C-alpha positions in Angstrom: -0.1 0.1 0.0 -0.9 2.8 -0.7 -0.4 4.2 -4.1 -3.9 3.7 -5.2 -4.8 5.9 -2.5 -3.4 8.8 -3.6 -4.0 8.6 -7.4 -5.5 12.3 -8.0 -5.6 15.0 -10.4 -1.9 14.9 -11.1 -2.3 11.1 -12.8 -5.5 12.4 -14.4 -3.5 15.2 -16.0 -0.9 13.5 -17.3 -3.2 11.0 -19.1 -5.3 14.3 -20.6 -1.8 15.9 -21.6 -1.0 12.0 -23.6 -4.2 12.3 -25.5 -4.8 16.2 -26.0 -1.2 17.4 -26.4 0.7 14.2 -27.6 -1.9 12.8 -30.1 -2.7 9.9 -28.0 0.6 8.0 -28.9 0.1 4.9 -26.4 3.1 2.6 -27.7 6.5 3.3 -26.2 8.4 2.6 -29.5 8.7 4.1 -32.7 6.3 6.7 -34.5 9.5 9.2 -33.9 8.1 11.9 -36.3 4.8 12.6 -34.7 5.4 12.0 -31.0 7.0 14.6 -28.4 8.0 12.2 -25.7 8.9 8.6 -24.8 7.1 8.4 -21.5 8.3 4.7 -20.7 11.9 5.5 -21.5 11.7 9.0 -19.4 10.4 6.3 -16.3 13.3 4.1 -16.7 15.6 7.1 -16.3 14.0 8.5 -13.4 14.1 4.8 -11.7 17.7 4.7 -12.4 18.3 8.1 -10.5 16.0 7.0 -7.8 17.7 4.1 -6.7 21.1 5.0 -8.4 21.5 1.6 -10.9 22.8 1.9 -14.2 19.8 0.3 -16.2 16.0 -0.1 -15.6 13.7 -1.6 -18.1 9.9 -1.4 -17.8 7.7 -4.1 -18.8 4.1 -5.0 -18.6 4.2 -6.8 -15.1 6.4 -7.9 -12.3 5.7 -11.4 -13.1 6.8 -10.6 -16.6 9.7 -9.0 -14.9 10.8 -12.1 -12.9 10.5 -14.4 -15.8 12.4 -12.1 -18.1 15.3 -11.6 -15.5 15.6 -15.2 -14.8 16.2 -16.0 -18.8 18.6 -12.7 -18.6 20.5 -14.9 -15.9 20.7 -17.8 -18.0 18.1 -20.0 -16.2 17.3 -22.9 -18.5 14.9 -25.6 -18.9 15.7 -28.1 -15.8 17.6 -25.7 -13.6 16.7 -25.1 -10.2 16.0 -21.6 -8.7 15.7 -21.5 -4.6 13.1 -19.4 -3.4 11.1 -18.9 -0.4 8.1 -20.5 1.0 6.2 -16.7 1.8 5.8 -14.9 -1.6 3.1 -14.3 -4.1 2.4 -17.4 -6.4 3.9 -15.4 -9.3 7.4 -16.0 -8.3 6.9 -19.8 -8.6 4.7 -19.3 -12.0 7.7 -17.2 -13.5 10.1 -20.1 -12.6 7.8 -22.9 -14.0 6.9 -20.8 -17.0 10.7 -20.9 -18.3 10.8 -25.0 -17.3 12.8 -24.4 -14.5 12.2 -26.2 -11.0 11.6 -24.0 -8.3 13.1 -25.0 -4.8 11.6 -23.9 -1.6 13.0 -22.8 1.5 11.6 -21.9 4.6 11.3 -18.3 6.4 12.4 -17.1 9.5 10.8 -14.5 11.9 11.6 -11.6 9.6 9.0 -13.7 7.3 11.5 -13.6 4.4 13.8 -16.3 3.4 16.0 -17.9 6.2 19.6 -17.9 5.2 20.4 -21.0 7.3 18.0 -23.0 5.2 19.4 -22.4 1.7 22.7 -24.1 1.5 21.6 -27.7 2.2 19.1 -27.1 -0.6 21.9 -26.1 -3.4 22.5 -28.9 -5.9 24.6 -29.1 -9.1 21.6 -28.2 -10.8 21.1 -24.6 -8.9 21.4 -21.3 -11.3 19.6 -18.6 -9.1 18.7 -17.7 -5.5 15.8 -15.7 -5.7 15.1 -14.1 -2.3 11.6 -12.0 -1.9 11.6 -8.9 0.0 7.9 -9.5 1.4 5.5 -6.6 2.4 7.9 -3.8 2.8 10.8 -5.3 4.6 14.4 -6.2 3.3 15.9 -9.8 3.1 19.2 -10.0 5.1 21.1 -9.9 2.2 24.9 -10.4 3.1 24.3 -14.5 3.6 22.6 -15.0 0.3 25.4 -13.0 -1.2 28.1 -14.7 0.6 26.4 -18.3 -0.6 26.3 -16.9 -4.2 30.0 -16.2 -4.4 30.8 -19.4 -2.7 28.6 -21.7 -5.3 29.0 -19.2 -8.1 25.3 -18.7 -8.1 23.3 -15.5 -9.6 20.8 -13.7 -7.5 17.7 -12.1 -8.3 16.1 -9.8 -6.0 12.2 -10.1 -6.1 11.4 -6.4 -5.0 8.0 -6.5 -6.1 6.6 -5.6 -2.4 9.5 -3.5 -1.1 10.2 -0.8 -3.3 12.1 2.4 -1.8 13.3 0.2 1.3 17.0 -0.3 1.4 19.6 -2.8 3.2 23.0 -1.3 4.2 22.3 1.8 2.4 21.8 0.2 -0.8 18.2 0.1 -2.5 16.8 -3.2 -2.7 17.0 -4.6 -6.4 20.6 -3.4 -6.8 22.2 -5.6 -4.2 22.1 -9.1 -6.6 22.7 -9.4 -10.5 19.2 -8.3 -11.3 16.2 -6.7 -9.0 12.3 -6.6 -10.1 9.7 -4.8 -8.9 5.9 -4.5 -9.4 3.5 -1.7 -10.2 0.2 -3.4 -10.0 -2.8 -1.8 -8.2 -1.3 -3.0 -4.4 2.0 -1.9 -4.4 3.6 1.3 -2.8 3.1 2.9 -6.3 1.2 1.8 -9.1 0.3 2.6 -12.8 -2.6 -0.3 -12.4 -0.1 -3.3 -13.8 3.6 -2.9 -14.7 6.8 -3.9 -13.6 10.5 -2.8 -13.6 14.1 -4.7 -14.1 16.9 -2.9 -12.4 20.3 -4.3 -13.0 24.2 -2.6 -13.1 25.0 -5.3 -15.8 24.8 -3.9 -19.5 24.8 -7.6 -20.6 21.8 -8.4 -18.5 19.9 -5.3 -19.4 20.6 -5.9 -23.2 19.0 -9.4 -22.8 16.0 -8.1 -21.2 15.3 -5.0 -23.5 15.5 -7.0 -26.4 13.4 -10.1 -25.1 10.6 -8.1 -23.8 10.2 -6.5 -27.2 10.0 -9.4 -29.6 13.8 -9.6 -29.8 14.2 -6.1 -31.3 17.4 -4.6 -31.0 16.5 -0.9 -31.7 19.4 -0.5 -33.7 19.7 3.2 -34.1 21.0 2.7 -37.8 18.0 1.4 -38.9 13.8 2.1 -39.0 11.7 0.0 -36.7 10.5 -2.0 -39.4 13.8 -3.3 -40.7 15.4 -3.3 -37.2 18.0 -6.2 -36.6 17.5 -9.2 -33.8 19.6 -11.9 -32.7 17.4 -13.6 -30.4 13.8 -14.2 -30.4 11.6 -12.8 -27.8 8.2 -12.0 -26.5 5.7 -9.2 -26.1 6.0 -7.7 -22.4 6.2 -3.9 -23.1 4.6 -1.1 -20.9 2.5 1.2 -22.7 2.7 5.1 -22.5 -0.6 5.2 -20.6 1.1 3.1 -17.6 4.4 4.9 -18.2 3.0 8.5 -17.5 0.9 7.3 -14.5 4.0 5.8 -12.9 6.0 9.0 -13.2 3.7 10.9 -11.3 3.4 8.3 -8.7 7.3 7.8 -8.5 7.4 11.6 -7.4 5.1 11.0 -4.5 7.2 7.4 -2.9 9.0 9.7 -0.4 6.0 11.3 0.9 4.0 8.0 0.9 7.2 6.5 3.1 7.0 9.3 5.5 3.1 9.0 6.1 3.4 5.2 6.4 6.4 5.7 9.0 4.1 7.8 11.4 1.3 5.2 11.1 3.5 2.1 11.8 5.5 3.7 14.4 2.4 4.6 16.3 1.7 0.9 16.5 5.0 -0.3 17.3 5.4 2.3 20.1 2.0 1.5 21.7 1.5 -2.1 20.9 1.8 -4.4 24.0 4.9 -5.8 25.0 3.6 -9.2 25.4 3.3 -9.5 21.7 5.9 -10.5 19.2 6.7 -8.4 16.2 8.2 -9.3 12.8 12.1 -9.4 12.8 13.7 -6.6 11.0 17.0 -6.8 9.7 20.2 -4.9 11.2 20.9 -1.7 9.0 17.7 -2.0 7.1 15.1 0.8 6.0 12.0 -0.6 5.6 8.7 0.9 3.8 6.4 0.9 6.7 3.4 -0.4 4.3 2.4 -3.4 6.8 2.8 -4.0 10.4 3.3 -7.7 11.3 3.0 -9.3 14.9 2.4 -12.8 16.1 -0.3 -14.3 18.4 0.0 -17.6 19.6 -3.2 -18.2 21.3 -5.8 -19.0 18.4 -8.9 -17.2 20.1 -7.0 -14.1 20.8 -5.9 -14.2 17.3 -9.3 -14.3 15.9 -10.4 -11.5 18.2 -8.0 -9.3 16.7 -8.8 -10.2 13.5 -12.8 -9.2 14.4 -11.4 -6.0 15.5 -9.3 -5.3 12.2 -12.9 -6.2 10.4 -15.2 -4.1 12.5 -12.7 -1.1 12.1 -12.7 -1.7 8.3 -9.0 -1.7 8.2 -8.9 -5.3 7.7 -5.8 -7.7 7.0 -3.1 -7.7 4.3 -2.5 -11.2 3.1 -2.1 -12.6 6.6 -4.6 -14.2 7.3 -7.0 -13.4 4.5 -4.8 -14.2 1.4 -2.3 -16.8 3.1 -3.5 -19.4 0.4 -2.1 -17.2 -2.6 1.1 -16.6 -0.6 2.2 -19.3 1.1 3.4 -22.3 -1.1 2.4 -25.1 1.3 -1.0 -24.5 -0.5 0.1 -24.9 -4.0 -0.3 -28.6 -4.5 -1.5 -27.8 -8.3 2.3 -26.9 -8.9 4.7 -28.0 -6.4 5.5 -31.9 -5.7 4.6 -33.4 -2.1 8.1 -33.0 -0.8 8.2 -29.3 -1.5 4.9 -28.8 0.2 6.3 -30.8 3.3 9.0 -28.8 3.6 6.9 -25.6 3.8 4.5 -26.9 7.1 7.2 -25.1 9.2 6.6 -21.8 7.3 2.9 -22.5 7.1 2.6 -22.8 10.6 4.6 -19.6 11.5 2.7 -17.6 8.7 -0.5 -18.8 10.6 0.1 -17.3 13.8 0.8 -13.8 12.2 -1.5 -10.8 11.4 -0.4 -8.5 8.9 -2.3 -4.9 9.4 -2.2 -2.7 6.3 -0.6 1.0 6.6 -3.5 3.2 4.7 -3.0 6.9 4.2 -6.5 7.1 4.1 -6.9 6.1 7.8 -5.8 8.8 10.3 -3.6 8.6 13.3 -6.5 8.5 15.7 -7.6 5.4 13.9 -4.6 3.6 14.4 -4.6 4.7 18.2 -7.7 3.4 18.9 -6.9 0.1 16.9 -3.5 -0.4 19.1 -5.7 0.1 22.1 -8.3 -2.2 21.3 -5.8 -4.9 20.6 -3.7 -4.2 23.9 -6.8 -4.9 25.7 -6.7 -8.6 24.3 -3.6 -9.2 26.3 -4.5 -7.7 29.9 
């Protein structure tokens, strides 16, 4: 949350300008003689500047970004990709879609991949480590990078849910070989659908840029209709409509995080000391979009969930959408041994409650909420 909460006249004006002042050119490539701007390309430069990386490529979705990045990292049919049991189903779908095998590691109390669970899963077929920065909090990346170096593996950061967060002063998505983010409607900034691939590797960027555009090399010496190509690709392009909206949303990211922080800190400061909170890795800066804690007692847990429902705040993924975010439930695409490995994660996640941070709910609302939660522990 909560990019969709502050979509306003700025985004509407940007769309109107695209149609009224720029002839409604929605395609991000070509039509050079009749267009004034390339909004998607401008967006990519803005992302590079924001998170201090050399290359950013805007694509049609976060799921597409994961798939393209995996291919760019050399993942082929039969290769193994180690990722975590708490994520969104799209991470696993992208791995399967290229014929690779997802290997599921458990999570720890950060609700991100447990570094100690990874090494025993590495085989000769392992190609990529794919940590997922879930619900606004960074993975503890140092152990991941050490394992990658030790076993000569690539690292792809799935940063679809934590754009703007940092780990040891580096923006997430710039620590591994590549990183991806999502711009769908539930993310901290949004253009409805969309994704971005970040990397500091010219080689990776070149592959991604060509693959997402049917293999177009965009040779400056050729018109698009006579463009050169060396690989086949697919269509995962972002439109100019998405681009103009995302540009406006990106301008709001610092504001969103600062307002999130006020609500999150209120909860953290005032919640009962009897409640165990989600672990945050050291030297991390989170985006404060979700406040997560654990309640062992089932009846108390249900009472708190009812409080959240009555206040029309609800929960975020835990527990309301756990079946779409915990791989234990994905027997339609994972084998039994993988599902059994996830029981430990499932048991931890079932004790968790995730409170969404909304900008349209004021501090008084969250103060009322935390007081009601605390009454459950007296």
